[in-house]
C-alpha angles and dihedrals in degrees: 000000000000113000135194092248099038110162095183135095118289115285134208100195144024088260093068098242114153116225091259094049092046091050091049093049092049092047091052092047091052090050089051089049089054091049090053091051088050091052090051089053091048090055092046088052091048093239121180115289090231091059092048091049091050090054092046089053090052091051092050091052091048091051090050089053093052090045089055092051093050092045090052091052091048091050091052090050091052092049092049090049091053091049091053094047109025099178113139094238092049091047092052093046092049093047091050092050091049094050091047092052093047092049090053093050116103116259 
């Protein structure tokens, strides 16, 4: 979240993504969207199951990559938040939220 005393790079959203990171994430998501449409076409065209599975694996890897990027941005946001408000309770709450989010992320 943006704060009054933010010492970090400029942000475009509450999630802390810089314009370049945000653009990269959106570009990757659009590429994944295109891959999904391609898989739908492959199924419509009755393509070989092996080919479809290969494309599904590629999509899973791409989603993992985007998830990692978003998780990294979230972690940076949490660290910045703790630096701005270093109370013990806030630090513990932020650390718990970060760990929870990372455990939910695809591996």
